[in-house]
C-alpha positions as CSV (number, residue, x, y, z in Angstrom):
1,X,163.8,41.3,-1.0
2,X,163.8,45.1,-0.6
3,X,161.9,45.5,-3.8
4,X,159.2,43.0,-2.6
5,X,158.9,44.9,0.7
6,X,158.5,48.2,-1.2
7,X,155.8,46.7,-3.4
8,X,153.9,45.4,-0.4
9,X,154.1,48.8,1.3
10,X,152.7,50.6,-1.8
11,X,150.0,47.9,-1.9
12,X,148.9,48.7,1.6
13,X,149.0,52.5,1.1
14,X,146.9,52.1,-2.1
15,X,144.1,50.4,-0.2
16,X,144.1,53.0,2.6
17,X,143.6,56.1,0.3
18,X,140.0,57.3,-0.4
19,X,139.0,57.8,-4.0
20,X,140.9,54.8,-5.4
21,X,139.4,51.6,-6.9
22,X,141.2,48.3,-7.1
23,X,141.2,45.3,-9.4
24,X,143.4,42.2,-8.8
25,X,144.8,39.4,-11.0
26,X,147.8,37.1,-11.2
27,X,150.8,38.6,-13.1
28,X,154.6,38.8,-12.9
29,X,156.3,41.4,-10.8
30,X,156.2,44.8,-12.5
31,X,156.0,48.5,-11.3
32,X,154.5,51.1,-13.7
33,X,153.5,54.7,-13.3
34,X,151.3,56.6,-15.8
35,X,149.5,60.0,-15.6
36,X,146.4,59.6,-13.4
37,X,147.0,55.8,-13.2
38,X,149.4,53.7,-11.1
39,X,149.9,50.0,-11.4
40,X,151.8,47.9,-8.9
41,X,152.2,44.1,-9.2
42,X,153.8,41.3,-7.3
43,X,154.3,37.7,-8.5
44,X,150.9,36.9,-6.9
45,X,148.9,40.1,-7.1
46,X,148.4,42.9,-9.6
47,X,146.9,46.1,-8.2
48,X,145.6,48.8,-10.5
49,X,144.7,52.1,-8.8
50,X,143.0,55.0,-10.7
51,X,142.7,58.4,-9.1
52,X,139.2,60.0,-9.1
53,X,138.8,63.7,-8.4
54,X,136.3,64.6,-5.7
55,X,135.2,68.2,-5.2
56,X,136.1,69.4,-1.8
57,X,133.1,70.0,0.6
58,X,131.8,73.5,1.0
59,X,133.3,74.8,4.3
60,X,131.8,78.3,4.0
61,X,129.5,79.4,6.8
62,X,127.6,81.7,4.4
63,X,124.4,80.8,2.6
64,X,122.6,82.9,0.1
65,X,119.4,83.2,-1.8
66,X,118.5,85.5,-4.7
67,X,115.1,85.9,-6.3
68,X,114.1,88.3,-9.1
69,X,110.6,88.5,-10.6
70,X,108.2,90.3,-12.8
71,X,104.5,90.5,-12.3
72,X,102.0,91.8,-15.0
73,X,98.3,92.4,-15.0
74,X,96.4,93.5,-18.1
75,X,92.8,94.1,-19.1
76,X,91.6,95.5,-22.4
77,X,88.2,96.5,-23.8
78,X,87.0,97.1,-27.3
79,X,83.3,97.9,-28.0
80,X,82.5,96.2,-24.7
81,X,78.9,96.7,-23.9
82,X,79.3,96.6,-20.1
83,X,81.9,99.3,-20.3
84,X,85.3,99.5,-18.6
85,X,88.7,101.1,-18.7
86,X,91.7,99.3,-20.3
87,X,94.7,99.1,-18.1
88,X,98.1,97.5,-17.8
89,X,100.4,97.3,-14.9
90,X,103.8,95.8,-14.2
91,X,105.9,95.2,-11.1
92,X,109.6,94.4,-10.9
93,X,110.8,92.8,-7.6
94,X,113.8,91.2,-6.0
95,X,114.7,89.6,-2.7
96,X,118.3,88.9,-1.8
97,X,119.5,87.2,1.5
98,X,122.9,86.5,2.9
99,X,123.2,84.5,6.1
100,X,126.3,83.5,8.1
101,X,125.6,80.7,10.6
102,X,127.9,79.4,13.3
103,X,127.0,77.1,16.2
104,X,126.4,80.1,18.6
105,X,125.9,83.0,16.3
106,X,123.8,84.1,13.3
107,X,124.1,87.1,11.0
108,X,121.1,87.6,8.7
109,X,121.0,90.2,5.9
110,X,118.1,90.8,3.6
111,X,117.4,93.3,0.8
112,X,113.9,93.7,-0.7
113,X,113.2,95.9,-3.7
114,X,110.0,96.6,-5.6
115,X,108.9,99.0,-8.2
116,X,105.6,99.0,-10.1
117,X,103.7,101.2,-12.6
118,X,100.2,101.3,-13.9
119,X,98.8,102.8,-17.1
120,X,95.1,103.4,-17.7
121,X,93.4,104.8,-20.8
122,X,93.1,108.6,-20.5
123,X,95.7,108.8,-17.7
124,X,99.4,109.2,-17.4
125,X,101.7,106.4,-16.2
126,X,101.3,106.2,-12.4
127,X,103.4,104.5,-9.7
128,X,101.7,101.5,-8.1
129,X,104.5,100.2,-5.8
130,X,107.9,101.5,-4.6
131,X,110.1,100.1,-1.8
132,X,113.7,99.6,-0.8
133,X,114.1,97.7,2.4
134,X,117.3,96.4,4.0
135,X,117.5,94.4,7.3
136,X,120.6,93.2,9.1
137,X,120.4,91.2,12.3
138,X,123.2,89.7,14.4
139,X,122.5,87.3,17.2
140,X,124.6,85.4,19.7
141,X,123.4,82.5,22.0
142,X,125.0,80.9,25.0
143,X,124.5,77.3,23.9
144,X,123.3,75.4,20.8
145,X,120.2,74.1,22.5
146,X,118.5,77.5,22.9
147,X,116.5,79.3,20.3
148,X,117.0,82.7,22.0
149,X,119.7,85.1,20.9
150,X,121.1,88.3,22.2
151,X,120.6,90.4,19.1
152,X,121.3,93.7,17.4
153,X,119.1,94.8,14.5
154,X,119.3,97.5,11.8
155,X,116.5,98.4,9.4
156,X,116.5,100.9,6.5
157,X,113.4,101.8,4.4
158,X,113.0,104.3,1.6
159,X,111.8,104.5,-2.1
160,X,113.1,104.9,-5.6
161,X,110.9,107.6,-7.1
162,X,108.6,110.6,-6.3
163,X,105.2,109.9,-5.0
164,X,102.1,112.0,-5.8
165,X,98.5,112.4,-4.5
166,X,97.0,111.5,-7.9
167,X,95.4,113.0,-9.9
168,X,97.5,115.9,-8.7
169,X,101.1,115.5,-9.9
170,X,102.7,118.6,-8.4
171,X,104.1,119.0,-5.9
172,X,105.4,115.5,-4.9
173,X,104.2,114.3,-1.5
174,X,107.3,112.0,-1.1
175,X,110.7,111.5,-2.7
176,X,113.7,109.2,-2.5
177,X,115.1,109.6,1.1
178,X,112.1,111.8,1.9
179,X,111.1,109.9,3.9
180,X,113.8,107.3,4.8
181,X,113.6,105.4,8.1
182,X,116.4,103.7,10.0
183,X,116.0,101.6,13.1
184,X,118.9,100.5,15.2
185,X,118.5,98.6,18.5
186,X,119.4,95.8,20.8
187,X,117.3,93.1,22.3
188,X,116.4,89.4,22.3
189,X,115.4,87.3,19.3
190,X,113.6,84.0,19.2
191,X,114.5,82.1,16.0
192,X,113.1,78.7,15.1
193,X,114.5,77.6,11.8
194,X,112.3,74.5,11.6
195,X,109.1,76.4,12.1
196,X,110.4,79.4,10.2
197,X,109.4,81.7,13.0
198,X,111.4,84.8,14.0
199,X,110.4,87.1,16.9
200,X,112.5,90.1,17.9
201,X,111.9,92.2,21.0
202,X,113.9,95.4,21.6
203,X,113.4,97.7,24.6
204,X,116.0,100.1,23.3
205,X,115.6,101.1,19.6
206,X,116.6,104.4,18.0
207,X,114.4,105.5,15.1
208,X,115.6,108.1,12.6
209,X,113.3,109.7,10.1
210,X,115.1,111.4,7.3
211,X,113.4,114.0,5.0
212,X,116.2,115.1,2.7
213,X,113.9,117.2,0.4
214,X,113.8,120.7,1.9
215,X,110.4,121.6,0.5
216,X,108.9,118.6,2.3
217,X,110.9,119.3,5.4
218,X,109.6,122.9,5.5
219,X,106.1,121.5,5.5
220,X,106.9,119.4,8.5
221,X,106.2,116.2,6.5
222,X,106.6,112.8,8.2
223,X,106.8,114.4,11.7
224,X,109.9,116.5,11.3
225,X,109.9,120.1,12.7
226,X,108.5,122.4,10.1
227,X,109.8,125.7,9.0
228,X,109.0,129.0,10.8
229,X,107.6,132.1,8.9
230,X,106.9,135.6,10.1
231,X,103.5,137.3,9.6
232,X,104.5,138.5,6.2
233,X,105.3,134.9,5.1
234,X,109.0,135.3,5.1
235,X,111.1,132.3,6.0
236,X,112.7,132.6,9.4
237,X,114.2,129.1,9.8
238,X,114.0,126.1,7.6
239,X,112.4,122.8,8.6
240,X,114.4,120.1,10.2
241,X,115.5,117.3,7.8
242,X,115.6,114.6,10.4
243,X,113.9,113.4,13.5
244,X,115.3,111.0,16.2
245,X,113.2,108.9,18.5
246,X,113.9,106.3,21.2
247,X,111.4,103.6,21.8
248,X,110.3,100.0,22.0
249,X,110.3,97.7,18.9
250,X,108.7,94.3,18.3
251,X,109.0,92.5,14.9
252,X,108.0,89.1,13.8
253,X,108.0,87.0,10.7
254,X,106.4,83.7,10.0
255,X,106.3,81.6,6.9
256,X,104.4,78.3,6.3
257,X,103.0,76.2,3.5
258,X,99.3,76.2,4.5
259,X,98.3,73.7,1.8
260,X,100.3,72.2,-1.0
261,X,101.8,74.9,-3.3
262,X,100.3,77.7,-1.2
263,X,102.7,79.5,1.1
264,X,101.8,82.2,3.6
265,X,104.2,84.8,4.8
266,X,103.4,87.2,7.7
267,X,105.6,90.2,8.7
268,X,104.7,92.5,11.5
269,X,106.5,95.5,13.0
270,X,105.3,97.5,16.1
271,X,107.0,100.6,17.4
272,X,106.3,103.1,20.2
273,X,108.3,106.1,21.1
274,X,109.1,106.6,24.8
275,X,109.1,110.4,24.8
276,X,106.5,111.4,22.2
277,X,103.1,109.9,22.9
278,X,104.3,106.6,24.5
279,X,101.6,103.9,23.9
280,X,100.8,105.3,20.4
281,X,102.0,102.4,18.2
282,X,103.3,102.6,14.7
283,X,102.1,99.5,12.8
284,X,103.6,98.0,9.6
285,X,101.9,94.7,8.7
286,X,102.3,92.6,5.6
287,X,100.4,89.4,4.8
288,X,101.2,87.6,1.6
289,X,100.1,84.3,0.0
290,X,102.2,82.8,-2.8
291,X,100.4,80.3,-5.1
292,X,103.1,78.3,-6.9
293,X,102.2,77.0,-10.4
294,X,105.7,75.7,-11.1
295,X,109.3,76.6,-10.6
296,X,109.1,79.8,-12.5
297,X,105.4,80.9,-12.5
298,X,103.7,82.2,-9.3
299,X,100.7,84.1,-8.3
300,X,100.5,86.3,-5.2
301,X,97.8,87.8,-3.1
302,X,98.5,90.1,-0.2
303,X,97.7,93.1,1.9
304,X,99.9,95.8,3.5
305,X,98.7,97.9,6.4
306,X,100.6,100.9,7.7
307,X,99.6,103.3,10.5
308,X,102.1,106.0,11.6
309,X,100.9,109.0,13.7
310,X,103.6,111.2,12.0
311,X,102.2,110.6,8.5
312,X,99.4,113.0,7.8
313,X,96.9,112.6,5.0
314,X,96.0,115.3,2.5
315,X,92.6,116.0,1.0
316,X,91.8,118.3,-1.9
317,X,89.3,121.0,-1.0
318,X,88.4,123.8,-3.5
319,X,91.5,122.9,-5.5
320,X,93.8,123.1,-2.6
321,X,95.6,120.4,-0.6
322,X,94.4,120.4,3.0
323,X,96.4,118.4,5.6
324,X,94.3,116.0,7.6
325,X,95.1,113.7,10.5
326,X,96.8,110.3,10.3
327,X,94.8,107.5,8.8
328,X,95.3,103.7,8.2
329,X,97.1,103.1,5.0
330,X,95.9,100.0,3.1
331,X,97.3,98.4,0.0
332,X,96.0,95.2,-1.6
333,X,98.1,93.2,-4.1
334,X,97.1,90.6,-6.7
335,X,99.6,89.6,-9.3
336,X,100.8,86.8,-11.6
337,X,104.3,86.6,-12.9
338,X,107.6,85.0,-13.4
339,X,110.3,84.4,-10.7
340,X,113.8,83.1,-11.0
341,X,115.7,81.9,-7.9
342,X,119.5,81.4,-7.9
């Protein structure tokens, strides 16, 4: 009797466990245990239960996305009647994001890197693109219904290699960490995941400009205090290697598939310093279209506009570099290449 009760108890437990499948048939009373298989039978019922492994659900709050790519453009001429200059260019790029999402908080981290070169007949290899950008934003909201977050944001921008005012290749007009920019502030952020819209407003942002090359710092490049010299040209004090500002920052990003396989991405950053020329706005605006051929092949078209009152342009006059005033910086991009997302 006790054995029958024990068999019935195991029978009920077997049917209550997820991941088991059952078959029934008439057989004498037997109890048998095998690795990964358990069979229990009564005089009336035979139950065969087989264990099936199920991968546990992912409980991590972190999500990630990695993209690496290579774009290449090439044009070659040989006895071409209309003329032209052969050239080849390449661009290596990467985008890496890490996001931690909870019901009431969000921590977004993004690293963007790009480096490109161009080679034309009769000229040395020249840099065509160079960027290191890191962004980290932490936001907290009071309830899950709101798209507004109390946020803190950190931005860091610099470059990999020296920059030159071609065709002049000495001296360099920029270097790694000369300049480098950091933004650290607090404010409010509107984030709509469904519409892929992100707007950040900060009334209190500290901007640091780093110029860690002393020669450029002595020139007062990128707005830092330049070196002082006496009438004989002797150095009195070296130029400052950093500059700190406090101002108002607005950033926005928007991404949308405008038509099938064509995605538009718009990024805009506006900054104005409270103390030095408040109302004079530094602009950093990128507009890009990705034309998707397939999973790995993409074409991209874009523009990048920068205006910073602290960045002065230079012009060659009679073989010498003469510093001019600030101007709008414009870059246009057209590329076709391979991308891999993982």
